[in-house]
C-alpha positions, 0 to 999 in steps of 0.5 A: 370221800363217796363209799361205794359197797363191795360184797364177795361171796366166798365158801365157807371154809374159806371165810373160817380161815378168814376168820383164823387170820384176823384171831391170829393177827387180832384184826377186828374186821372183815373190813380191815383185813381187806385193807390189810391184804390190799396194802400189802398187795399194792407194796408187792405190785409197786415191788415188782413195777419196779423188777423186785422180787418178794419172798420171805427170809429165814431168820437164820439167813439161810435161804429165802422163798420167792412169792409166786402169784400169776398176777405178781408175775403179770406184774413182771412181765410189763415191768421187763416190757416197760424196762426193754423198751425204756433202755432202748431208747437210752 
């Protein structure tokens, strides 16, 4: 597999936030934190593609909070269009 270098410029405060997340999670490298973030985002996109909502559930079962992100809202819209076209064909 050919490796491609990806370089990001980030404000110092965001890098500090990134390092705090790494410390909380025990992730050793920035590459690993981005691999984890990409895996989570990919999962969320796949879930939205099939019409599922992404959220967090209160451990007490008292409610949930839906994750709202512009990128996931775009997937939602595409999924609705795709599902709508599929339903019309049947």
